[in-house]
BATOR-593815 format. One line per 2 residues: number of its first residue (from 1); their letters; for each residue x, y, z of N, C-alpha, C, O. Coordinates in steps of 0.1 Angstrom, whole numbers. Last residue first. Layout:
NUM	A	X Y Z X Y Z X Y Z X Y Z | ... .
***
This chain:
353	VV	-111 -395 142 -99 -402 139 -99 -416 146 -89 -423 145 | -134 -375 127 -133 -387 136 -121 -395 133 -120 -400 121 .
351	EV	-137 -341 125 -131 -353 120 -130 -364 131 -127 -361 142 | -162 -318 115 -154 -324 125 -148 -337 119 -154 -342 110 .
349	PR	-170 -287 99 -170 -301 99 -160 -306 110 -150 -299 113 | -189 -260 110 -176 -265 108 -176 -280 109 -181 -286 118 .
347	HQ	-208 -237 100 -210 -252 102 -197 -258 99 -193 -261 88 | -213 -205 114 -204 -215 107 -209 -229 110 -212 -232 121 .
345	NA	-228 -174 111 -229 -187 116 -221 -197 107 -222 -196 95 | -205 -147 110 -216 -154 105 -216 -168 110 -206 -173 114 .
343	TG	-196 -129 141 -193 -136 128 -205 -143 123 -215 -145 130 | -203 -119 166 -196 -110 156 -192 -117 143 -185 -111 135 .
341	NG	-218 -133 183 -204 -135 184 -196 -127 173 -184 -129 172 | -246 -136 187 -239 -124 191 -224 -125 191 -218 -117 199 .
339	NA	-260 -156 177 -252 -159 189 -245 -147 194 -240 -148 205 | -271 -146 154 -280 -149 165 -273 -152 178 -278 -150 189 .
337	NT	-244 -123 146 -254 -133 142 -263 -135 155 -263 -128 164 | -234 -89 137 -235 -100 147 -246 -110 142 -256 -106 136 .
335	PV	-210 -72 119 -224 -77 119 -225 -89 128 -216 -98 127 | -189 -49 135 -190 -62 129 -205 -67 130 -211 -66 140 .
333	DH	-189 -15 125 -192 -25 135 -193 -38 128 -198 -39 116 | -184 7 110 -174 -4 109 -177 -14 120 -168 -21 124 .
331	QE	-199 29 112 -199 22 99 -191 10 99 -191 2 89 | -196 42 135 -207 33 134 -207 25 121 -214 16 120 .
329	SH	-175 60 132 -172 47 138 -184 37 137 -181 25 137 | -176 85 122 -177 74 112 -176 60 119 -176 50 112 .
327	EN	-173 103 142 -185 104 135 -187 93 124 -197 91 118 | -148 98 153 -160 92 160 -172 93 151 -181 84 152 .
325	PW	-121 88 133 -130 98 137 -143 92 142 -148 82 137 | -94 69 145 -106 69 137 -116 80 141 -119 80 153 .
323	NN	-71 65 160 -73 79 154 -86 80 145 -88 90 139 | -69 40 167 -73 49 177 -76 63 172 -82 71 179 .
321	NA	-60 26 145 -74 26 147 -78 36 157 -90 41 157 | -34 21 137 -39 35 135 -54 36 138 -60 46 136 .
319	TN	-24 -4 136 -18 5 146 -25 19 146 -21 28 153 | -33 -36 131 -37 -22 128 -32 -13 139 -36 -15 151 .
317	GQ	-28 -64 129 -17 -55 132 -20 -40 130 -11 -33 127 | -53 -75 122 -42 -76 113 -31 -66 116 -24 -61 107 .
315	SS	-78 -82 134 -65 -83 142 -53 -84 132 -44 -92 135 | -104 -59 126 -100 -72 131 -86 -71 137 -82 -62 144 .
313	YN	-113 -33 121 -105 -40 111 -98 -52 117 -86 -54 114 | -129 -27 143 -118 -19 140 -108 -26 131 -96 -25 133 .
311	NG	-148 -47 138 -140 -48 150 -128 -39 149 -117 -44 153 | -147 -49 102 -153 -51 115 -143 -51 126 -131 -53 125 .
309	QA	-136 -47 78 -140 -34 84 -146 -36 98 -149 -27 105 | -132 -73 70 -120 -65 73 -124 -52 80 -116 -46 87 .
307	SH	-149 -100 87 -150 -88 78 -139 -78 81 -137 -75 93 | -127 -128 94 -137 -117 98 -138 -107 87 -128 -105 79 .
305	LL	-124 -160 81 -119 -146 80 -130 -136 84 -141 -136 78 | -136 -185 105 -133 -180 92 -129 -165 92 -131 -158 102 .
303	EQ	-120 -196 135 -131 -190 128 -126 -186 114 -114 -184 112 | -108 -227 147 -104 -214 141 -115 -208 132 -120 -215 123 .
301	DN	-110 -251 156 -115 -240 165 -111 -227 160 -112 -217 167 | -121 -281 143 -114 -269 140 -119 -258 149 -132 -255 149 .
299	AY	-119 -310 163 -128 -300 156 -119 -288 154 -111 -284 162 | -117 -344 165 -109 -332 164 -117 -322 156 -121 -324 145 .
297	VD	-125 -369 187 -130 -361 176 -121 -348 177 -119 -342 187 | -119 -403 195 -114 -389 196 -119 -381 184 -118 -385 173 .
295	GD	-148 -423 200 -133 -421 198 -130 -407 200 -137 -399 207 | -174 -425 205 -169 -433 193 -154 -431 192 -148 -437 182 .
293	DD	-179 -408 225 -181 -422 228 -175 -431 217 -171 -442 219 | -152 -384 227 -165 -388 223 -166 -403 225 -157 -410 226 .
291	DI	-134 -356 236 -136 -370 239 -150 -373 235 -160 -366 239 | -116 -334 215 -129 -337 222 -130 -351 224 -129 -359 215 .
289	RQ	-91 -311 209 -94 -325 211 -107 -326 220 -108 -319 230 | -89 -286 184 -90 -289 198 -96 -303 200 -104 -307 192 .
287	RD	-67 -276 158 -79 -284 163 -78 -284 178 -67 -283 184 | -45 -267 144 -57 -259 144 -69 -266 150 -80 -261 149 .
285	SS	-26 -286 145 -23 -274 152 -35 -265 153 -36 -255 161 | -35 -307 130 -36 -309 144 -34 -295 151 -39 -293 162 .
283	YV	-39 -314 103 -43 -300 108 -43 -300 123 -51 -292 129 | -33 -340 100 -25 -330 92 -29 -316 96 -21 -306 93 .
281	DG	-28 -365 118 -36 -354 119 -30 -342 113 -22 -335 119 | -22 -393 96 -19 -385 107 -28 -372 107 -35 -370 97 .
279	TT	-31 -409 75 -18 -403 74 -15 -393 85 -5 -385 83 | -56 -417 75 -47 -427 80 -33 -421 79 -23 -428 82 .
277	TR	-87 -401 84 -74 -401 77 -65 -411 84 -65 -413 96 | -121 -395 78 -111 -403 85 -98 -403 77 -98 -405 65 .
275	MS	-131 -361 70 -131 -375 68 -120 -382 76 -111 -375 81 | -129 -334 70 -141 -340 75 -142 -355 73 -153 -360 73 .
273	LT	-107 -310 79 -107 -324 73 -119 -331 79 -119 -335 90 | -104 -276 72 -108 -287 81 -108 -299 73 -110 -299 60 .
271	PK	-81 -247 71 -89 -258 65 -93 -268 75 -87 -270 86 | -86 -214 82 -79 -227 84 -87 -238 78 -100 -238 79 .
269	IA	-81 -180 78 -89 -192 74 -80 -204 75 -69 -205 69 | -63 -162 87 -75 -163 94 -83 -175 90 -92 -179 98 .
267	AS	-28 -162 93 -39 -165 84 -52 -168 91 -52 -175 101 | -5 -157 107 -17 -150 111 -29 -152 102 -39 -145 103 .
265	DL	14 -172 94 11 -176 108 -2 -169 113 -9 -175 121 | 17 -158 70 10 -171 70 6 -175 84 -4 -182 86 .
263	TW	9 -123 78 19 -134 76 11 -147 75 -1 -147 79 | 4 -88 76 -1 -102 74 10 -112 72 20 -109 64 .
261	NG	12 -62 78 15 -71 89 10 -85 87 12 -94 96 | 4 -51 54 18 -51 57 21 -60 68 32 -66 69 .
259	LA	-24 -53 55 -16 -60 44 -2 -61 48 4 -71 45 | -29 -36 77 -33 -50 77 -26 -58 66 -22 -69 69 .
257	NE	-18 -11 70 -13 -19 81 -16 -33 81 -8 -42 84 | -33 -5 47 -19 -6 46 -13 -14 58 -5 -23 56 .
255	AD	-58 -3 59 -56 -13 49 -41 -16 47 -36 -27 46 | -54 19 76 -57 6 82 -55 -5 72 -50 -16 75 .
253	VI	-50 39 56 -39 36 66 -41 22 72 -32 14 73 | -74 38 43 -62 34 36 -51 31 45 -43 21 43 .
251	IQ	-90 47 64 -92 34 59 -80 29 51 -77 17 52 | -80 73 67 -77 63 78 -80 49 73 -73 40 77 .
249	KS	-90 85 44 -75 84 46 -72 73 57 -63 65 55 | -117 84 50 -112 77 39 -96 75 40 -91 64 36 .
247	AE	-117 101 73 -121 88 74 -116 79 63 -111 68 65 | -109 126 62 -100 119 72 -104 104 74 -95 96 76 .
245	YG	-130 130 44 -116 129 39 -107 122 50 -99 113 46 | -157 133 48 -151 120 50 -137 119 46 -132 108 44 .
243	DY	-176 153 45 -166 155 55 -159 142 58 -154 139 69 | -194 172 21 -187 159 24 -176 162 34 -168 171 33 .
241	AP	-224 189 29 -210 189 25 -203 176 30 -206 171 40 | -255 174 17 -246 180 28 -232 179 23 -228 171 16 .
239	RT	-268 183 -15 -264 173 -5 -255 180 5 -249 191 3 | -296 203 -24 -281 201 -24 -278 191 -13 -284 190 -3 .
237	EG	-323 203 -47 -318 201 -33 -303 198 -34 -298 191 -43 | -331 204 -73 -328 217 -66 -322 215 -52 -317 225 -46 .
235	PT	-349 175 -71 -344 185 -80 -342 198 -72 -352 203 -65 | -340 155 -42 -350 161 -51 -344 172 -60 -333 177 -56 .
233	VP	-319 127 -37 -322 141 -35 -332 146 -45 -333 140 -56 | -314 96 -20 -319 104 -32 -322 118 -28 -326 121 -16 .
231	SD	-284 86 -4 -298 89 -3 -303 98 -14 -295 108 -18 | -258 79 -4 -265 75 -16 -280 78 -14 -288 73 -22 .
229	DL	-229 91 5 -243 93 8 -251 91 -4 -252 99 -13 | -201 71 11 -209 78 1 -223 79 6 -229 69 11 .
227	LE	-189 57 30 -187 71 31 -196 79 21 -197 91 22 | -191 31 23 -201 36 34 -200 51 35 -208 57 41 .
225	LL	-170 26 7 -183 28 1 -193 34 11 -203 41 7 | -150 20 25 -150 33 17 -163 36 11 -167 48 11 .
223	AK	-158 -5 32 -158 5 42 -158 19 36 -164 28 40 | -153 -19 9 -167 -17 13 -168 -6 24 -178 1 25 .
221	GY	-125 -18 10 -132 -12 -1 -147 -9 3 -153 1 0 | -120 -34 32 -117 -20 33 -124 -12 22 -128 0 24 .
219	GA	-128 -59 21 -135 -53 33 -132 -38 34 -141 -31 38 | -111 -62 -1 -126 -61 -3 -133 -55 9 -142 -47 7 .
217	IL	-87 -64 13 -89 -52 4 -104 -50 1 -109 -39 1 | -91 -89 25 -89 -77 33 -92 -64 25 -99 -55 30 .
215	AY	-94 -106 3 -105 -104 13 -103 -92 21 -113 -84 24 | -69 -104 -8 -81 -100 -16 -92 -97 -6 -99 -87 -7 .
213	KE	-55 -115 13 -53 -101 10 -64 -96 1 -68 -84 2 | -63 -142 10 -67 -134 22 -64 -119 21 -72 -111 26 .
211	AL	-53 -147 -16 -68 -148 -13 -71 -140 -1 -81 -133 -1 | -26 -145 -13 -33 -136 -23 -48 -136 -19 -54 -125 -19 .
209	ER	-20 -165 6 -17 -151 9 -25 -142 0 -31 -132 4 | -29 -187 -8 -35 -184 5 -33 -169 8 -42 -162 12 .
207	MA	-12 -188 -30 -26 -186 -32 -33 -181 -19 -42 -173 -20 | 12 -193 -16 11 -180 -24 -4 -177 -27 -8 -166 -26 .
205	DF	7 -218 -6 10 -207 3 8 -193 -4 2 -184 2 | 4 -232 -30 -8 -230 -21 -6 -219 -11 -15 -212 -7 .
203	QY	31 -231 -40 20 -225 -47 8 -222 -38 2 -211 -39 | 44 -245 -20 48 -231 -23 37 -224 -30 33 -213 -27 .
201	SF	32 -269 -23 31 -262 -10 34 -248 -12 28 -239 -6 | 39 -276 -48 25 -272 -46 23 -266 -32 14 -258 -30 .
199	SA	67 -280 -44 62 -270 -54 48 -266 -51 45 -254 -51 | 70 -300 -24 75 -286 -22 69 -276 -32 66 -265 -27 .
197	KL	57 -322 -36 52 -316 -24 57 -302 -22 49 -294 -17 | 73 -325 -59 59 -323 -60 53 -317 -48 45 -307 -48 .
195	KE	98 -329 -47 96 -317 -55 81 -314 -57 77 -303 -57 | 94 -354 -34 100 -343 -27 96 -330 -34 91 -320 -28 .
193	RT	85 -371 -55 77 -368 -43 81 -356 -35 73 -348 -31 | 106 -370 -73 93 -367 -77 84 -363 -65 77 -353 -65 .
191	IN	128 -379 -58 127 -365 -62 113 -361 -66 109 -350 -64 | 122 -406 -55 124 -397 -44 122 -383 -47 115 -375 -40 .
189	SL	119 -415 -82 108 -417 -72 110 -408 -60 100 -401 -56 | 145 -409 -92 133 -403 -98 121 -404 -88 113 -394 -86 .
187	QA	161 -426 -76 162 -412 -76 150 -404 -81 146 -394 -75 | 151 -451 -85 149 -447 -71 151 -432 -69 144 -425 -61 .
185	EA	159 -450 -112 144 -450 -108 142 -446 -94 132 -440 -91 | 187 -449 -109 180 -438 -116 165 -438 -112 159 -427 -109 .
183	VL	191 -474 -97 195 -462 -90 188 -450 -96 183 -442 -88 | 180 -491 -117 175 -491 -103 178 -479 -96 170 -473 -89 .
181	SE	197 -486 -138 183 -482 -139 177 -482 -126 169 -473 -123 | 221 -497 -130 220 -483 -132 206 -478 -132 203 -467 -127 .
179	AE	213 -524 -129 217 -517 -116 217 -502 -118 212 -495 -109 | 207 -528 -155 196 -529 -146 200 -522 -133 191 -516 -126 .
177	AR	232 -526 -166 222 -516 -170 210 -516 -160 205 -506 -157 | 245 -548 -155 250 -534 -152 239 -524 -155 237 -514 -147 .
175	VL	230 -568 -167 230 -567 -152 235 -553 -148 229 -547 -139 | 235 -563 -194 221 -562 -189 221 -560 -174 213 -552 -168 .
173	EQ	262 -571 -195 258 -556 -198 244 -554 -192 241 -543 -187 | 258 -598 -191 266 -590 -181 262 -575 -183 261 -568 -173 .
171	EL	244 -604 -214 237 -606 -201 245 -598 -190 238 -593 -181 | 263 -599 -234 251 -590 -233 244 -592 -220 238 -582 -214 .
169	VP	280 -620 -229 285 -606 -228 273 -596 -226 273 -587 -218 | 264 -642 -234 269 -640 -220 274 -625 -218 272 -619 -207 .
167	IK	259 -637 -262 248 -637 -252 253 -635 -238 248 -627 -231 | 280 -640 -279 276 -626 -275 266 -626 -264 265 -616 -257 .
165	PS	283 -666 -287 291 -661 -276 288 -647 -271 292 -643 -261 | 252 -684 -294 261 -673 -297 269 -668 -285 264 -667 -274 .
163	NP	234 -704 -293 248 -707 -288 258 -695 -291 270 -697 -290 | 211 -695 -306 211 -698 -291 224 -700 -285 226 -698 -273 .
161	EK	204 -674 -328 217 -681 -325 218 -685 -310 224 -677 -303 | 177 -666 -328 184 -669 -340 196 -678 -338 199 -687 -345 .
159	YK	169 -664 -301 159 -670 -311 167 -675 -323 164 -685 -329 | 190 -653 -288 185 -666 -284 176 -672 -293 175 -685 -294 .
157	LK	190 -628 -302 201 -638 -304 197 -652 -299 200 -662 -306 | 166 -616 -293 168 -619 -307 179 -629 -310 177 -638 -318 .
155	AI	171 -614 -266 160 -623 -270 162 -626 -285 158 -637 -289 | 193 -596 -266 195 -610 -261 184 -619 -266 186 -631 -270 .
153	ED	181 -574 -277 192 -580 -285 194 -595 -280 196 -604 -287 | 162 -567 -257 157 -571 -271 168 -578 -278 165 -588 -285 .
151	TI	179 -560 -236 170 -572 -235 165 -576 -248 164 -589 -250 | 192 -538 -247 200 -550 -245 191 -562 -243 194 -573 -248 .
149	KQ	169 -521 -248 176 -524 -261 185 -537 -259 185 -546 -267 | 162 -518 -222 153 -524 -231 160 -529 -244 157 -539 -249 .
147	KR	185 -504 -212 181 -518 -207 172 -525 -216 173 -537 -218 | 183 -481 -228 195 -490 -229 191 -504 -224 195 -513 -230 .
145	ER	159 -470 -219 160 -474 -233 172 -484 -234 171 -493 -242 | 165 -464 -192 154 -474 -195 156 -479 -210 154 -491 -212 .
143	SP	185 -446 -196 188 -459 -189 177 -469 -191 180 -481 -193 | 171 -424 -209 182 -432 -216 185 -445 -209 187 -455 -216 .
141	QV	152 -416 -188 148 -422 -201 159 -430 -208 157 -441 -212 | 164 -402 -168 161 -416 -165 158 -423 -179 160 -435 -180 .
139	SA	165 -376 -177 177 -383 -175 175 -398 -173 185 -406 -175 | 138 -369 -178 145 -369 -190 159 -376 -189 163 -383 -198 .
137	EI	132 -369 -150 125 -379 -159 133 -380 -173 135 -391 -178 | 148 -348 -142 151 -361 -138 145 -372 -147 151 -382 -150 .
135	NR	134 -327 -155 148 -329 -158 152 -343 -154 160 -350 -161 | 109 -329 -142 110 -331 -157 124 -334 -161 126 -343 -169 .
133	IS	116 -320 -117 111 -334 -119 112 -338 -134 116 -349 -137 | 123 -294 -122 133 -303 -118 129 -318 -119 137 -326 -121 .
131	KL	98 -283 -128 107 -285 -139 119 -295 -135 124 -302 -143 | 88 -277 -103 83 -289 -111 92 -292 -123 93 -304 -126 .
129	TL	102 -254 -98 104 -266 -90 99 -279 -97 105 -289 -96 | 91 -237 -116 105 -241 -118 108 -253 -109 117 -261 -113 .
127	RY	65 -234 -106 67 -240 -119 81 -245 -121 84 -256 -126 | 71 -221 -81 64 -234 -81 66 -241 -95 69 -253 -95 .
125	QD	82 -198 -92 90 -207 -84 84 -221 -83 91 -231 -83 | 60 -186 -104 71 -191 -112 80 -200 -105 85 -210 -110 .
123	YK	45 -179 -82 40 -189 -91 51 -195 -100 51 -207 -103 | 60 -158 -73 59 -170 -65 54 -182 -73 58 -193 -71 .
121	DI	56 -140 -94 69 -144 -91 69 -157 -83 78 -166 -85 | 28 -137 -93 34 -143 -105 48 -148 -102 52 -159 -106 .
119	FQ	24 -123 -69 20 -137 -70 26 -144 -82 29 -156 -81 | 31 -98 -76 40 -105 -67 37 -120 -67 45 -129 -66 .
117	DE	9 -92 -92 23 -92 -98 33 -99 -89 41 -107 -94 | -11 -92 -73 -11 -102 -84 3 -103 -91 7 -114 -95 .
115	LE	-3 -70 -59 -3 -83 -52 -3 -94 -63 4 -104 -61 | -8 -50 -78 6 -52 -73 7 -66 -66 17 -73 -68 .
113	GI	-35 -52 -82 -26 -55 -93 -12 -57 -88 -5 -66 -93 | -43 -43 -56 -46 -57 -61 -37 -61 -72 -32 -72 -72 .
111	EY	-35 -17 -58 -28 -26 -49 -31 -41 -52 -22 -49 -51 | -54 -7 -75 -40 -7 -79 -32 -17 -71 -23 -24 -76 .
109	IL	-75 -8 -58 -75 -17 -70 -61 -18 -75 -57 -28 -80 | -68 11 -38 -70 -3 -34 -69 -13 -47 -63 -23 -46 .
107	VG	-67 34 -54 -55 29 -47 -56 15 -43 -46 7 -45 | -93 36 -62 -83 34 -72 -70 29 -66 -63 20 -72 .
105	LK	-105 42 -38 -108 29 -44 -97 26 -54 -93 14 -56 | -95 68 -35 -91 58 -26 -94 44 -31 -85 35 -29 .
103	DT	-109 80 -57 -95 81 -56 -89 70 -47 -79 63 -50 | -135 75 -50 -130 68 -62 -115 69 -62 -108 59 -67 .
101	VD	-137 92 -27 -139 77 -26 -133 70 -38 -126 60 -36 | -133 117 -38 -125 112 -28 -125 97 -27 -115 90 -26 .
99	SV	-154 120 -58 -140 122 -61 -130 115 -51 -121 109 -55 | -177 116 -43 -173 106 -53 -159 107 -57 -152 97 -59 .
97	DD	-175 139 -26 -175 126 -20 -171 115 -30 -164 106 -27 | -174 161 -45 -163 158 -35 -163 144 -30 -152 138 -29 .
95	DN	-184 151 -78 -186 158 -66 -175 153 -56 -168 143 -58 | -159 146 -105 -172 144 -98 -173 152 -85 -163 159 -82 .
93	DE	-134 145 -115 -143 156 -120 -157 155 -114 -165 163 -117 | -122 122 -105 -116 135 -101 -126 146 -105 -126 156 -98 .
91	GW	-131 98 -114 -138 104 -103 -133 118 -99 -140 125 -92 | -113 92 -135 -127 95 -138 -134 102 -126 -141 112 -129 .
89	LS	-89 87 -121 -90 98 -131 -104 102 -134 -108 114 -135 | -96 65 -106 -92 77 -99 -93 89 -109 -98 100 -105 .
87	LQ	-100 47 -128 -111 50 -118 -108 63 -111 -117 71 -109 | -74 46 -139 -85 52 -147 -97 55 -138 -104 65 -140 .
85	KG	-59 33 -119 -56 47 -123 -68 54 -130 -71 65 -128 | -72 8 -119 -72 17 -107 -69 31 -110 -75 40 -105 .
83	VE	-66 0 -145 -80 2 -141 -81 11 -129 -89 20 -128 | -39 -4 -144 -44 6 -153 -59 10 -149 -63 21 -150 .
81	RR	-39 -26 -126 -33 -13 -122 -37 -2 -131 -40 9 -126 | -51 -45 -142 -58 -41 -130 -52 -28 -125 -59 -19 -120 .
79	ER	-34 -49 -163 -47 -42 -166 -53 -37 -153 -60 -27 -153 | -14 -63 -149 -11 -50 -156 -24 -42 -159 -24 -30 -157 .
77	AV	-28 -85 -140 -22 -76 -131 -19 -63 -137 -21 -52 -131 | -35 -97 -165 -45 -93 -156 -40 -83 -146 -46 -72 -143 .
75	LE	-9 -104 -175 -18 -94 -182 -29 -89 -173 -32 -77 -173 | -2 -122 -155 6 -110 -157 -2 -99 -164 -2 -88 -161 .
73	IS	-20 -142 -160 -21 -135 -147 -13 -122 -148 -17 -112 -143 | -10 -150 -185 -24 -145 -184 -25 -137 -171 -31 -126 -171 .
71	RM	15 -160 -178 14 -148 -187 0 -142 -186 -1 -130 -188 | 7 -182 -162 14 -171 -156 13 -158 -165 12 -147 -160 .
69	VN	-4 -198 -182 -13 -193 -171 -6 -181 -164 -13 -171 -162 | 19 -204 -196 8 -197 -202 -1 -191 -192 -6 -179 -194 .
67	KE	31 -220 -177 38 -207 -181 27 -198 -188 27 -186 -187 | 15 -241 -176 15 -233 -164 22 -219 -168 18 -209 -162 .
65	MK	21 -252 -201 8 -247 -199 7 -238 -187 0 -228 -187 | 48 -260 -195 45 -250 -205 31 -244 -204 29 -232 -205 .
63	VF	42 -280 -177 50 -269 -173 48 -257 -183 47 -246 -178 | 28 -298 -193 22 -292 -181 29 -280 -177 23 -270 -174 .
61	QS	48 -306 -211 36 -299 -216 29 -292 -205 24 -281 -206 | 65 -319 -193 70 -307 -201 58 -299 -206 58 -287 -206 .
59	LK	49 -340 -185 52 -330 -176 58 -317 -182 55 -306 -178 | 48 -354 -210 36 -350 -203 39 -338 -193 31 -328 -193 .
57	KA	76 -359 -216 67 -351 -225 55 -346 -218 52 -334 -219 | 93 -376 -203 92 -362 -198 82 -354 -206 80 -342 -202 .
55	LD	93 -400 -216 90 -400 -202 87 -386 -197 78 -384 -188 | 102 -394 -242 88 -397 -240 84 -396 -225 73 -392 -222 .
53	PG	124 -365 -244 122 -379 -241 107 -382 -238 100 -373 -233 | 116 -340 -270 122 -345 -257 118 -359 -255 111 -365 -262 .
51	FN	86 -328 -285 100 -329 -284 104 -334 -270 97 -333 -261 | 59 -325 -282 64 -332 -294 78 -334 -294 83 -342 -302 .
49	GA	51 -310 -261 47 -324 -261 52 -331 -273 51 -344 -273 | 62 -285 -266 67 -292 -254 63 -307 -255 70 -315 -250 .
47	AN	47 -277 -288 61 -280 -290 67 -288 -278 75 -297 -280 | 22 -272 -277 24 -283 -286 38 -287 -288 41 -299 -289 .
45	KR	29 -250 -260 23 -262 -255 25 -274 -264 29 -285 -259 | 38 -231 -279 47 -236 -268 42 -249 -262 50 -258 -260 .
43	FT	16 -227 -295 28 -233 -301 37 -238 -290 43 -249 -292 | -3 -216 -277 -6 -229 -284 7 -235 -289 9 -247 -288 .
41	NG	10 -192 -271 7 -202 -260 5 -216 -266 10 -226 -261 | 11 -179 -295 24 -183 -289 21 -194 -278 29 -203 -277 .
39	LS	-16 -176 -299 -8 -183 -309 5 -188 -303 9 -200 -304 | -24 -158 -279 -28 -172 -278 -21 -181 -288 -18 -193 -285 .
37	SK	1 -135 -268 -9 -140 -278 -12 -155 -276 -4 -162 -271 | 21 -126 -254 9 -119 -252 -2 -124 -262 -12 -118 -263 .
35	GF	44 -140 -259 39 -141 -245 26 -134 -244 19 -135 -233 | 50 -134 -285 43 -147 -282 38 -147 -268 28 -154 -266 .
33	LS	64 -110 -279 52 -110 -287 44 -123 -284 32 -122 -282 | 75 -103 -246 77 -108 -259 64 -109 -266 53 -110 -260 .
31	GS	78 -95 -220 71 -86 -229 72 -91 -243 71 -83 -253 | 88 -109 -199 97 -105 -209 91 -95 -219 98 -88 -226 .
29	KT	81 -125 -175 79 -110 -177 89 -105 -187 97 -97 -183 | 86 -151 -171 76 -148 -181 75 -133 -184 69 -129 -194 .
27	TS	103 -154 -150 109 -155 -163 99 -152 -174 103 -150 -185 | 97 -132 -122 93 -143 -131 99 -142 -144 101 -132 -150 .
25	TP	123 -122 -100 112 -118 -110 109 -130 -119 119 -137 -123 | 129 -143 -71 133 -134 -82 121 -132 -92 111 -139 -92 .
23	PP	106 -141 -42 115 -148 -52 119 -138 -63 114 -127 -63 | 108 -123 -11 102 -126 -24 111 -133 -33 123 -130 -33 .
21	PS	114 -140 21 118 -130 10 112 -133 -3 111 -145 -7 | 93 -144 45 97 -152 34 101 -142 22 92 -137 15 .
19	QL	93 -122 64 93 -136 68 98 -146 57 105 -155 60 | 92 -100 47 104 -102 57 104 -116 62 115 -121 63 .
17	QS	68 -104 34 80 -104 27 93 -106 35 103 -112 31 | 51 -102 56 51 -115 49 64 -115 40 70 -126 39 .
15	NT	55 -76 64 59 -86 73 60 -100 66 69 -108 68 | 67 -57 35 57 -62 44 63 -73 53 73 -78 51 .
13	PA	90 -31 27 86 -45 27 76 -48 38 76 -43 49 | 75 1 16 84 -7 25 80 -21 24 69 -25 21 .
11	RS	73 17 -16 67 9 -5 77 2 3 87 -3 -2 | 70 50 -31 76 36 -29 70 30 -17 64 36 -9 .
9	SR	43 68 -47 53 66 -37 58 51 -36 51 42 -41 | 21 70 -65 35 75 -69 46 71 -59 58 71 -63 .
7	LS	-6 69 -61 0 59 -69 15 62 -73 20 57 -83 | -14 76 -26 -14 79 -41 -7 68 -48 -4 57 -42 .
5	YT	-9 75 0 -22 72 -4 -24 77 -19 -35 82 -22 | 16 75 9 10 88 7 -3 87 1 -9 97 -3 .
3	RH	22 48 10 21 55 23 15 69 21 10 75 31 | 5 23 -6 13 35 -8 11 44 4 -1 48 7 .
1	M	9 -12 0 0 0 0 9 12 0 20 12 6 .
***
């Protein structure tokens, strides 16, 4: 978020970036012609499936398709920033309230584009990690082919020349080839599991961060909309003077603090597992144990993401809430449910282990 609440200032690193330093810039951000057209996407995908070792073709095509996805996200991020600028530009000539609110909304929309741009770099790291599996697959293919070739030669000789002196020699080569193949296959098996888990964990963490920051920005955006007086006026009637400048500025401050202080450890949404598992309690840190007649029940005790404008913008490290003008405080109360707990009613699944 921009500390001067405009689109021109530089930004300090967020807590999330300090906790996990951002990856290098995505390799897709080249601005090439093919990177911006469906023709280039189709060519890359088909070329990846037509060349290279057979074992690595499918994953090669998958990696290329993911690169096309990244280029699409890059286009969305770039257009999103332009949209934010255009919204601010359009609202400038309107009444004071519309002008102020659209300017601040433009900042939030521009920030979404910035977050999507950061997501591209993290997405690229996920894709590059998967490429390491493809490289191992490509290296294993020759050992498989060599073993198969020797096996075919032995079978051919035994059919045509059962007493050929080449057969013992080929059988010794086959033993060595099988040993090499076993080592390569074990390496492929280990690396496939290691890199698959690491790559998708990286991707899902990036998705989680982007999604929760989307939710935060949406909440602060709705808080900005509350500053607009949308009550109808009759012809000739003038609206009351707009006095929400400090409030809109404070909303941007709060949004900046919430986004800057967000980390994976403070993620508000936790997944639940509603089925029996044999691989251990994968979400044990988010559950409380309950004794039941049928065994141990683990229930998720983490509430879903609160509305960003509720409870003085929840618990995202907001340091500026004490300065919120009193005349606008009623706009940011958390909607309460029948239980009066400040959140929507949740039906949380439980797991029987």
